[in-house]
C-alpha positions as CSV (number, residue, x, y, z in Angstrom):
1,M,46.0,-12.2,-76.4
2,L,43.3,-9.9,-74.7
3,L,44.0,-10.0,-70.9
4,Q,46.3,-12.1,-68.7
5,T,44.5,-14.1,-66.0
6,T,45.5,-11.3,-63.5
7,V,43.4,-9.0,-64.8
8,F,40.2,-10.8,-63.6
9,A,41.3,-10.0,-59.9
10,L,41.2,-6.3,-60.6
11,K,40.2,-4.3,-57.5
12,K,38.0,-1.3,-57.5
13,D,40.8,1.2,-57.2
14,R,42.2,-0.1,-60.5
15,K,39.0,0.2,-62.6
16,R,39.9,3.4,-63.9
17,K,43.2,2.2,-65.3
18,M,41.2,-0.7,-66.9
19,E,39.0,1.8,-68.6
20,K,41.9,3.6,-70.4
21,N,42.9,0.0,-71.9
22,K,41.6,-0.6,-75.3
23,E,41.9,-4.3,-74.7
24,T,39.6,-4.4,-71.8
25,L,37.0,-2.4,-73.9
26,H,37.0,-5.6,-75.9
27,V,36.5,-7.5,-73.0
28,L,33.7,-5.2,-71.8
29,R,32.0,-5.5,-75.1
30,H,32.2,-9.3,-75.1
31,S,30.6,-9.5,-71.6
32,C,28.0,-7.2,-72.9
33,S,27.0,-9.6,-75.6
34,H,26.6,-12.4,-73.2
35,I,24.1,-10.2,-71.1
36,M,22.5,-9.3,-74.5
37,A,22.0,-13.0,-74.9
38,Q,20.5,-13.4,-71.4
39,A,18.2,-10.8,-71.8
40,V,16.8,-11.9,-75.4
41,Q,16.4,-15.3,-73.9
42,K,14.5,-14.2,-71.0
43,L,12.2,-12.1,-73.2
44,F,12.0,-14.5,-76.0
45,P,12.4,-18.1,-74.4
46,Q,12.2,-19.7,-78.0
47,A,15.5,-18.0,-79.2
48,K,18.2,-20.1,-79.9
49,L,22.0,-18.7,-79.5
50,A,24.7,-18.5,-82.3
51,I,27.7,-16.5,-81.6
52,G,28.3,-13.2,-80.0
53,P,31.7,-11.6,-80.5
54,A,33.1,-8.4,-79.7
55,T,34.0,-5.9,-82.7
56,D,36.3,-2.8,-83.2
57,A,33.1,-0.8,-83.1
58,G,30.9,-2.8,-80.4
59,F,29.4,-6.3,-80.5
60,Y,26.7,-8.4,-81.9
61,Y,24.7,-11.8,-81.3
62,D,23.0,-14.0,-83.8
63,F,19.9,-15.4,-82.8
64,D,17.4,-18.0,-84.2
65,L,13.8,-17.4,-83.3
66,T,12.5,-20.8,-84.1
67,D,9.0,-19.4,-84.5
68,G,9.9,-16.9,-87.3
69,Y,9.4,-13.9,-85.2
70,A,11.6,-10.9,-86.4
71,F,13.0,-8.4,-84.0
72,T,11.6,-4.9,-84.2
73,Q,13.0,-1.5,-83.0
74,D,10.4,-1.7,-80.1
75,D,11.9,-5.1,-79.1
76,L,15.5,-3.7,-79.1
77,A,14.3,-1.0,-76.8
78,K,12.7,-3.6,-74.6
79,I,16.0,-5.9,-74.6
80,E,18.2,-3.0,-73.7
81,E,16.0,-2.3,-70.8
82,E,16.3,-5.8,-69.6
83,M,20.1,-5.6,-70.1
84,K,20.2,-2.6,-67.5
85,N,18.1,-4.7,-65.3
86,I,20.6,-7.7,-65.3
87,I,23.6,-5.2,-65.0
88,K,22.0,-3.8,-61.8
89,Q,22.0,-7.2,-60.2
90,N,25.9,-7.2,-59.8
91,L,26.1,-10.6,-61.3
92,T,29.6,-12.2,-61.7
93,F,31.3,-14.1,-64.4
94,E,32.6,-17.5,-63.8
95,K,34.6,-19.6,-66.0
96,Y,34.0,-23.4,-66.1
97,I,36.0,-26.0,-68.0
98,I,33.7,-28.7,-69.5
99,P,34.7,-32.1,-68.0
100,D,32.7,-34.1,-70.6
101,V,32.3,-32.6,-74.2
102,D,29.9,-35.5,-75.3
103,K,27.6,-34.9,-72.2
104,Q,27.5,-31.2,-72.8
105,I,26.8,-31.4,-76.5
106,A,24.0,-33.8,-75.5
107,E,22.7,-31.2,-73.1
108,F,22.8,-28.4,-75.7
109,K,21.0,-30.8,-78.2
110,A,18.3,-31.3,-75.6
111,E,17.9,-27.6,-74.8
112,G,17.6,-27.1,-78.6
113,E,20.9,-25.2,-78.8
114,I,22.0,-26.6,-81.8
115,Y,24.4,-23.9,-82.9
116,K,26.3,-24.3,-79.6
117,A,26.3,-27.9,-80.0
118,E,27.8,-27.7,-83.4
119,L,30.5,-25.2,-82.1
120,L,31.6,-27.3,-79.4
121,E,31.9,-30.6,-81.5
122,E,34.0,-28.3,-83.7
123,H,36.4,-27.3,-80.8
124,R,36.3,-30.2,-78.4
125,N,40.0,-30.9,-78.5
126,D,40.5,-27.1,-77.6
127,N,39.9,-27.5,-73.9
128,P,36.2,-25.8,-74.3
129,T,34.8,-23.6,-71.6
130,L,31.5,-22.4,-70.4
131,Y,30.9,-18.9,-68.8
132,F,28.3,-18.8,-66.0
133,T,26.5,-15.6,-65.0
134,K,25.8,-15.9,-61.3
135,D,23.8,-14.0,-58.7
136,K,25.3,-13.2,-55.1
137,D,23.9,-16.5,-53.8
138,G,25.9,-18.4,-56.6
139,N,22.9,-19.6,-58.4
140,V,23.5,-19.8,-62.2
141,L,21.3,-17.5,-64.0
142,F,22.8,-18.1,-67.4
143,N,25.5,-19.8,-69.3
144,D,27.2,-19.7,-72.7
145,L,29.9,-21.6,-74.6
146,C,32.8,-19.1,-74.6
147,A,36.6,-19.0,-74.5
148,G,36.4,-15.8,-72.7
149,P,37.8,-13.4,-71.3
150,H,35.2,-11.5,-69.3
151,I,35.1,-8.7,-66.8
152,P,34.8,-9.9,-63.2
153,N,31.0,-8.5,-62.6
154,T,28.4,-6.7,-64.3
155,S,29.2,-3.6,-61.8
156,Y,31.9,-2.8,-64.2
157,I,29.3,-1.7,-67.0
158,K,27.4,1.4,-66.9
159,G,23.7,1.0,-68.1
160,N,23.7,4.4,-69.8
161,A,26.8,3.3,-72.0
162,I,25.3,0.6,-74.0
163,K,23.2,0.9,-76.9
164,L,21.5,-1.5,-79.3
165,L,21.6,-0.1,-82.8
166,K,20.0,-2.4,-85.3
167,V,18.9,-5.8,-86.7
168,A,20.3,-7.3,-89.7
169,G,20.0,-11.0,-91.4
170,A,23.0,-13.1,-91.1
171,Y,23.7,-16.6,-92.5
172,W,25.0,-19.1,-89.9
173,R,28.7,-19.4,-90.4
174,G,28.5,-16.9,-93.2
175,N,27.3,-19.4,-95.6
176,E,24.2,-18.5,-97.6
177,K,23.2,-22.4,-97.8
178,N,22.7,-22.2,-94.1
179,K,19.7,-20.7,-92.1
180,M,19.3,-17.1,-92.0
181,L,19.6,-15.9,-88.4
182,Q,18.9,-12.4,-86.9
183,R,21.8,-10.6,-85.9
184,I,21.3,-7.6,-83.3
185,Y,24.3,-4.8,-83.4
186,A,25.1,-3.0,-80.4
187,T,28.0,-1.1,-78.6
188,A,29.2,-0.4,-75.2
189,Y,31.8,2.1,-73.5
190,W,33.1,2.6,-70.3
191,N,31.0,6.0,-69.8
192,K,28.0,7.6,-71.7
193,E,30.2,10.4,-72.8
194,D,32.2,8.2,-75.1
195,L,29.0,6.4,-76.1
196,Q,27.6,9.7,-77.1
197,D,30.6,10.5,-79.1
198,Y,30.1,7.4,-80.9
199,L,26.5,7.8,-81.7
200,T,27.3,11.1,-83.1
201,F,29.8,9.7,-85.2
202,I,27.5,7.3,-86.7
203,E,24.9,9.9,-87.2
204,E,27.6,11.7,-89.1
205,A,28.7,8.6,-91.1
206,E,25.2,7.9,-92.2
207,K,24.9,11.5,-93.8
208,R,28.5,11.0,-95.5
209,D,27.6,7.4,-96.7
210,H,28.6,7.4,-100.4
211,R,25.6,5.2,-101.3
212,K,23.1,7.3,-99.5
213,L,24.6,10.4,-101.5
214,G,24.7,8.5,-104.7
215,T,20.7,8.4,-104.6
216,Q,20.3,11.9,-103.2
217,L,22.9,13.5,-105.9
218,D,21.6,11.1,-108.7
219,L,25.2,9.7,-109.1
220,F,24.9,6.1,-109.6
221,S,22.6,3.1,-109.0
222,T,22.6,-0.8,-109.1
223,R,20.3,-3.2,-110.8
224,E,19.4,-6.8,-109.9
225,E,19.4,-7.5,-113.6
226,L,23.0,-6.2,-114.1
227,G,24.5,-8.3,-111.2
228,G,26.0,-7.5,-107.9
229,G,29.4,-5.4,-107.6
230,L,28.5,-3.8,-111.2
231,V,27.6,-0.1,-111.0
232,L,25.7,2.2,-113.4
233,W,27.4,5.5,-113.6
234,H,25.0,8.5,-113.9
235,P,25.9,11.9,-116.0
236,N,26.7,13.4,-112.6
237,L,29.3,11.1,-111.4
238,A,30.4,10.4,-115.0
239,T,31.3,14.2,-115.2
240,V,33.1,14.1,-111.9
241,R,35.1,11.1,-113.1
242,E,35.9,12.9,-116.3
243,Q,37.5,15.7,-114.5
244,I,39.8,13.6,-112.2
245,E,40.7,11.5,-115.4
246,N,41.7,14.9,-117.1
247,Y,43.7,16.0,-113.9
248,W,45.3,12.4,-113.9
249,R,46.4,12.5,-117.7
250,E,47.7,16.2,-117.5
251,E,49.8,15.5,-114.4
252,H,51.2,12.3,-115.7
253,R,52.1,13.8,-119.3
254,K,53.8,16.9,-117.4
255,R,56.1,14.0,-115.8
256,G,57.1,12.3,-118.9
257,Y,54.6,9.3,-119.0
258,V,53.2,7.7,-122.2
259,I,49.3,6.9,-122.1
260,V,48.2,3.5,-123.5
261,N,45.0,1.6,-123.9
262,T,45.1,-2.2,-123.6
263,P,42.4,-4.9,-123.7
264,Q,40.4,-5.9,-120.8
265,I,40.5,-9.5,-121.6
266,A,43.5,-11.8,-122.5
267,K,44.4,-15.3,-123.0
268,S,44.7,-17.4,-119.9
269,K,48.5,-18.0,-120.9
270,L,49.3,-14.4,-120.2
271,W,48.2,-14.8,-116.4
272,E,50.0,-18.2,-116.3
273,I,53.2,-16.5,-117.1
274,S,52.9,-13.7,-114.9
275,G,52.2,-15.9,-111.7
276,H,48.6,-14.4,-111.2
277,M,47.0,-18.0,-111.9
278,D,49.1,-19.4,-109.3
279,H,48.9,-16.8,-106.6
280,Y,45.5,-14.8,-107.4
281,K,43.2,-17.0,-109.2
282,E,40.4,-16.7,-106.4
283,N,40.2,-13.1,-106.9
284,M,39.8,-13.6,-110.9
285,F,36.9,-14.5,-113.0
286,P,36.8,-18.0,-114.2
287,P,38.3,-18.5,-117.8
288,M,36.0,-18.4,-120.7
289,E,36.8,-21.0,-123.7
290,M,36.0,-19.7,-126.9
291,E,37.3,-21.4,-130.4
292,G,39.3,-23.9,-128.3
293,E,41.3,-21.0,-126.5
294,S,40.9,-19.8,-122.9
295,F,40.5,-16.1,-121.9
296,V,39.8,-14.3,-118.6
297,L,39.1,-10.7,-117.6
298,R,42.0,-9.0,-116.5
299,P,42.3,-8.3,-112.5
300,M,45.0,-5.6,-113.2
301,N,47.2,-4.5,-116.3
302,C,50.6,-5.2,-115.3
303,P,51.0,-8.2,-118.1
304,H,49.5,-6.1,-120.7
305,H,52.4,-3.2,-120.1
306,M,54.7,-5.8,-120.0
307,M,53.6,-6.7,-123.6
308,I,54.0,-3.1,-124.7
309,Y,57.5,-3.0,-123.3
310,A,58.5,-6.4,-125.0
311,N,57.3,-5.2,-128.4
312,K,60.7,-3.8,-129.3
313,M,64.2,-3.6,-128.3
314,H,65.4,-1.2,-125.8
315,S,68.6,0.7,-125.0
316,Y,69.5,1.8,-121.4
317,K,69.4,5.3,-122.9
318,D,65.7,4.7,-123.6
319,L,65.0,4.0,-119.6
320,P,63.1,5.2,-117.9
321,I,59.9,4.3,-119.6
322,R,56.9,5.3,-117.9
323,I,53.7,3.7,-119.2
324,G,50.3,5.0,-117.7
325,E,46.7,3.7,-118.2
326,I,43.2,4.5,-116.8
327,A,42.2,0.9,-117.2
328,H,38.9,-1.2,-116.6
329,D,39.6,-4.3,-114.5
330,F,37.5,-7.1,-113.0
331,R,37.9,-9.0,-109.8
332,F,35.4,-11.4,-108.2
333,E,34.7,-9.9,-105.0
334,A,32.8,-12.1,-102.4
335,S,29.1,-10.6,-102.5
336,G,29.4,-9.8,-98.6
337,T,32.2,-7.4,-99.2
338,L,30.4,-5.3,-102.1
339,K,29.9,-1.6,-101.2
340,G,28.6,0.7,-104.0
341,I,31.3,2.3,-105.7
342,E,33.9,1.7,-102.9
343,R,34.0,-2.1,-103.7
344,G,32.7,-3.6,-106.8
345,R,33.6,-6.3,-109.3
346,H,34.4,-3.8,-112.0
347,F,36.5,-0.9,-111.3
348,C,38.7,1.5,-113.0
349,Q,42.4,1.5,-112.0
350,N,44.7,4.6,-112.8
351,D,47.6,2.6,-113.2
352,A,51.4,3.0,-114.4
353,H,54.5,1.0,-114.8
354,L,57.9,2.3,-114.9
355,F,60.8,0.2,-116.4
356,V,64.0,1.4,-115.2
357,T,67.5,0.2,-114.6
358,P,68.8,-0.6,-111.1
359,E,70.4,2.7,-110.9
360,Q,67.3,4.8,-111.6
361,I,65.2,3.1,-108.8
362,E,65.9,5.8,-106.1
363,S,65.3,8.6,-108.5
364,E,62.1,7.5,-110.1
365,F,60.8,6.0,-106.8
366,K,61.2,9.4,-105.1
367,Q,59.7,11.0,-108.2
368,V,56.6,8.6,-107.7
369,V,56.5,9.6,-104.0
370,D,56.3,13.4,-105.1
371,L,53.6,12.8,-107.5
372,I,51.6,11.0,-104.6
373,F,52.0,13.8,-102.3
374,D,51.5,16.6,-105.1
375,T,48.3,14.9,-105.5
376,Y,47.3,14.8,-101.9
377,K,47.7,18.6,-101.9
378,D,45.5,19.2,-104.8
379,F,42.7,16.8,-103.3
380,N,43.4,18.1,-99.5
381,I,44.1,14.7,-98.4
382,T,46.0,15.3,-95.1
383,D,45.4,12.2,-92.8
384,Y,47.6,9.5,-94.0
385,R,50.6,7.2,-93.1
386,C,53.3,5.4,-95.1
387,V,53.9,1.5,-94.8
388,L,56.6,-0.6,-96.2
389,S,54.8,-4.0,-97.1
390,L,57.0,-6.8,-96.9
391,R,56.4,-10.6,-97.5
392,D,56.0,-13.3,-94.9
393,P,59.0,-15.6,-95.7
394,E,57.0,-18.4,-93.9
395,D,54.3,-18.3,-96.6
396,K,55.7,-20.0,-99.6
397,V,52.1,-20.0,-101.4
398,K,51.3,-16.7,-101.5
399,Y,54.6,-15.2,-102.3
400,H,56.8,-15.8,-105.3
401,D,59.5,-18.3,-104.1
402,D,63.1,-16.5,-104.6
403,D,64.6,-15.7,-101.2
404,E,67.5,-13.7,-103.1
405,M,65.0,-11.9,-105.2
406,W,63.0,-10.9,-102.2
407,N,65.9,-10.0,-100.0
408,T,67.5,-7.6,-102.8
409,A,64.2,-6.1,-103.6
410,E,63.3,-5.1,-99.8
411,D,66.7,-3.9,-99.0
412,A,66.5,-1.6,-102.0
413,L,63.1,-0.3,-101.3
414,R,64.0,0.3,-97.5
415,K,67.3,2.1,-98.6
416,V,65.0,4.2,-100.9
417,L,62.8,5.3,-98.3
418,D,65.5,6.0,-95.7
419,D,67.3,8.0,-98.1
420,I,64.2,9.8,-99.3
421,G,63.6,10.4,-95.5
422,I,60.0,9.1,-95.6
423,E,58.7,8.3,-92.2
424,Y,57.2,4.6,-92.5
425,T,56.4,1.4,-90.6
426,E,57.0,-2.2,-91.8
427,E,54.1,-4.7,-91.9
428,I,54.9,-8.4,-92.7
429,G,52.7,-10.3,-95.0
430,E,51.3,-7.3,-96.9
431,A,53.5,-7.4,-100.2
432,A,52.2,-8.0,-103.6
433,F,53.0,-11.7,-104.4
434,Y,56.0,-10.5,-106.8
435,G,57.7,-7.7,-104.7
436,P,57.6,-5.3,-101.6
437,K,56.0,-2.1,-101.9
438,L,55.1,1.4,-100.5
439,D,51.6,1.8,-99.3
440,V,50.1,5.2,-98.4
441,N,47.2,4.3,-96.1
442,V,44.4,7.0,-95.7
443,K,42.1,7.5,-92.9
444,P,38.7,8.3,-94.3
445,A,36.0,10.4,-92.5
446,I,34.1,7.3,-91.9
447,G,35.4,3.7,-92.0
448,N,38.4,2.0,-91.4
449,E,41.8,3.1,-93.0
450,Y,42.8,1.5,-96.4
451,T,45.5,1.8,-98.9
452,L,45.0,4.6,-101.5
453,S,48.2,4.7,-103.2
454,T,51.0,2.4,-103.8
455,C,54.4,1.8,-105.2
456,Q,55.7,-1.7,-105.7
457,L,59.1,-2.7,-106.7
458,D,59.3,-5.8,-109.0
459,F,62.4,-7.6,-110.0
460,C,60.1,-10.8,-110.7
461,L,57.7,-9.9,-113.6
462,P,60.2,-8.5,-115.9
463,A,62.2,-11.8,-115.6
464,K,59.3,-13.8,-116.3
465,F,58.5,-12.0,-119.4
466,N,61.9,-12.1,-120.5
467,L,62.1,-8.5,-120.9
468,T,65.7,-6.8,-121.6
469,Y,67.4,-3.8,-122.4
470,I,71.1,-3.3,-124.0
471,D,73.4,-1.8,-121.5
472,K,76.3,0.5,-121.8
473,D,78.6,-2.5,-122.2
474,G,76.5,-4.2,-125.0
475,T,74.9,-7.0,-122.9
476,K,71.4,-7.7,-122.2
477,K,70.2,-6.9,-118.7
478,T,66.7,-7.3,-117.0
479,P,65.0,-3.9,-116.3
480,V,63.2,-3.4,-112.8
481,V,59.7,-2.3,-112.7
482,L,57.9,0.0,-110.5
483,H,54.1,-0.8,-110.3
484,R,52.0,2.2,-108.9
485,A,48.6,3.6,-108.5
486,I,48.5,7.3,-107.3
487,L,44.6,7.2,-106.6
488,G,44.1,3.7,-106.4
489,S,40.9,2.7,-108.2
490,L,39.0,5.7,-109.4
491,D,35.7,4.1,-108.1
492,R,37.2,3.7,-104.6
493,F,38.8,7.2,-104.8
494,M,35.4,8.8,-105.7
495,A,33.7,7.2,-102.6
496,Y,36.3,8.7,-100.6
497,I,35.9,12.2,-101.9
498,L,32.3,11.9,-101.7
499,E,32.2,10.9,-98.1
500,E,35.3,13.4,-97.0
501,T,33.4,16.4,-98.6
502,K,29.6,15.1,-97.8
503,G,28.8,15.5,-101.5
504,N,29.8,19.2,-101.3
505,L,32.6,18.9,-103.9
506,P,35.1,21.5,-104.9
507,L,33.9,23.7,-107.9
508,W,36.4,22.2,-110.3
509,L,35.0,18.5,-109.7
510,A,31.4,19.5,-109.2
511,P,29.0,18.1,-111.9
512,V,26.9,21.1,-112.1
513,Q,28.8,24.2,-111.0
514,A,26.1,27.0,-110.9
515,R,22.4,26.9,-111.6
516,I,20.5,29.9,-112.7
517,L,17.1,30.5,-111.0
518,P,15.0,33.3,-112.7
519,V,12.8,34.6,-110.0
520,K,9.7,34.5,-112.3
521,N,9.8,32.0,-115.2
522,E,7.2,33.2,-117.0
523,D,8.9,36.6,-117.5
524,E,10.2,36.8,-121.2
525,E,12.7,39.5,-120.5
526,L,14.1,37.7,-117.3
527,N,14.2,34.4,-119.1
528,A,16.2,36.0,-122.1
529,Y,18.7,37.1,-119.7
530,A,19.1,33.9,-117.9
531,H,19.7,32.3,-121.4
532,E,22.4,35.0,-122.1
533,L,24.1,34.3,-118.9
534,Y,23.9,30.6,-119.5
535,D,25.6,31.0,-123.0
536,F,28.5,33.3,-121.5
537,L,29.4,30.9,-118.7
538,D,28.8,27.7,-121.1
539,D,31.0,29.3,-123.7
540,N,33.7,29.7,-120.9
541,N,33.6,26.1,-119.9
542,I,31.5,26.4,-116.7
543,R,29.0,23.5,-116.1
544,V,25.9,25.6,-115.6
545,E,22.3,24.6,-115.9
546,I,18.9,26.9,-115.8
547,D,16.1,25.7,-113.8
548,E,13.1,26.8,-115.6
549,R,10.5,24.6,-113.9
550,A,7.1,26.2,-113.1
551,E,7.7,26.0,-109.4
552,K,8.1,28.7,-107.0
553,L,11.5,30.3,-106.4
554,G,11.8,28.8,-102.8
555,Y,11.2,25.2,-104.2
556,R,13.8,25.4,-106.8
557,V,16.3,27.0,-104.2
558,R,15.7,24.1,-101.9
559,A,16.2,21.6,-104.4
560,A,19.4,23.2,-105.4
561,Q,20.7,23.1,-101.9
562,V,19.7,19.4,-101.7
563,E,21.5,18.6,-104.8
564,K,24.5,20.6,-103.4
565,V,25.0,22.7,-106.4
566,P,27.9,25.1,-105.2
567,Y,26.7,28.4,-106.9
568,L,23.0,29.4,-107.1
569,I,22.4,32.5,-109.3
570,I,19.3,34.2,-108.7
571,L,18.2,36.5,-111.4
572,G,15.5,39.3,-111.1
573,K,14.6,42.6,-112.8
574,N,17.7,44.4,-111.0
575,E,20.1,42.0,-112.6
576,V,18.6,42.2,-116.0
577,N,18.9,46.1,-115.8
578,D,22.5,46.1,-114.5
579,K,23.8,42.9,-116.3
580,T,24.8,41.6,-113.2
581,V,24.8,38.3,-111.2
582,S,23.4,37.8,-107.9
583,Y,24.9,34.6,-106.4
584,R,24.4,32.6,-103.2
585,L,26.9,29.7,-102.1
586,H,25.6,26.5,-101.2
587,G,24.6,26.3,-97.5
588,E,24.4,30.0,-97.1
589,Q,21.9,32.6,-97.2
590,K,23.9,35.9,-98.2
591,T,23.5,37.0,-101.8
592,T,26.2,38.7,-103.4
593,T,26.0,40.9,-106.5
594,V,28.6,41.3,-109.1
595,P,29.1,42.0,-112.6
596,M,29.2,39.0,-115.0
597,D,32.8,39.3,-115.9
598,E,33.9,39.5,-112.3
599,F,31.7,36.3,-111.5
600,L,33.2,34.4,-114.5
601,A,36.8,35.6,-113.3
602,M,36.0,34.4,-109.7
603,L,34.8,30.9,-110.6
604,Q,37.7,30.5,-113.0
605,D,40.2,31.4,-110.0
606,E,38.4,29.0,-107.7
607,I,38.6,26.2,-110.4
608,K,42.2,26.7,-111.2
609,T,43.2,26.8,-107.5
610,K,41.1,23.8,-106.6
611,K,39.6,25.7,-103.6
612,L,37.5,23.6,-101.1
613,N,34.0,24.3,-101.1
614,P,33.2,25.8,-97.7
615,A,30.2,23.7,-97.1
616,A,32.3,20.6,-96.9
617,S,33.9,21.6,-93.7
618,K,30.2,22.2,-92.2
């Protein structure tokens, strides 16, 4: 609940306290959305109102300009100025309970406010209310269908702390079958300093957006012919991915994992056994009927790994069995949620399943946690928190219905986390449908927190697939499975890394690690040395290029800077004569000259130690 009724009787001396309350910021923004709607209807009388909620980042309002006119940036400036004029009038917000819903619906329709009429009809049994905006004489200047709450009056709003940001299309009720409306996005704060901080953040976010970087650095693309949520990985991004995959395989083999490959498709029957058809069907692509059999694209890899385990009998001496795979999966994400490589309908999951005895749960879980945090060190991930995700016992549809299993699993996982000494919070309703899990949530440089790593404790699926092992006493027992992903999907993780580094990837990940720029491309001796240096670095596994284009050196240097190549090698006559390398770090003007062997050793050390690119922190 946002604010109690008593809040609306705030006095001026309590205003500062109000400013510090996040809930009141939500109320401020909701009030500003009404003011924006009032301003729009004054400047554009033909505009019909839809909805205007507050959000975590600001507020928006959807409008239907019935004459087909489209808002421009100049219009936003005019609307913002009119909002400031309204604010200066010290108008009050007053709640009005609708006494006759049918009469009010008729009034809305008569005014052409068809969207308000539809909303009121939908909420006629919810004690619907209007909010009036009144001047000092009690005259109603504007009204809107709204449940509230609002600030007492517009004097609480600072005109220099509001900003209209952009216009976008939005279908009414989010349904593409409905009319496309115009949505004005805006934000508001209690003071101009906080607003400026936010605008600075937005500017930085635009620079970091992996979709923008994807174009700038020639990393990936999408095509209408291919379909939404399906991405073409260009050579540069494929190279980065290869490095991450190699890292993943090496780290897992060191820890006793076996690496497998499994099909991206399977009979629907497999997913019926697992329970995904009952609990996850809305996220799956529909079945394909072939030769009288039904197949589906897999949304995850669990059943396939269960099949590998089931292929032969196991003894307790064989356990733990750790099966890992970099696997291609498919989920039908809603079109409105698709976002570059961060969220698509095809993704690559770095997945693993550990088959363990009950006695091995704690030690294996601890090793998974160690692997997560060791990996975070290598990728310089520091802003994260741990969450114990539990089921909602009231939701019998979302979760496998076995109270005893859930109680056992949740108690076991809670004990493991406590014994390990991990700080965590508990969140109800965030478990997988088959078991509780540890989620490690990261806070990216831009955007909202999301789960990067997960480890799930599962007593359910092994039983569903009749998996067994022979215990010490000669009896058959059911193993416990730990489902875990260290870097989530590689796609989302790479979006995360690009945005964290602003595309200034560390040397070990950079698609091109060094670029050789001869001062004069027409100089045969210089070109010969450039190729000699290229061969030397290439033979030592450095990803290197020569820019031999017939362009001036300054142009080629700027191009390399835009493409964020970590090392620029500038070759002139001195370098040829001395067999040296003159290099410049990305983003810097200083040039350093060293012997070839010393340059190679420096690169190799930077790659081995996974040092950050200094430009990433600028």
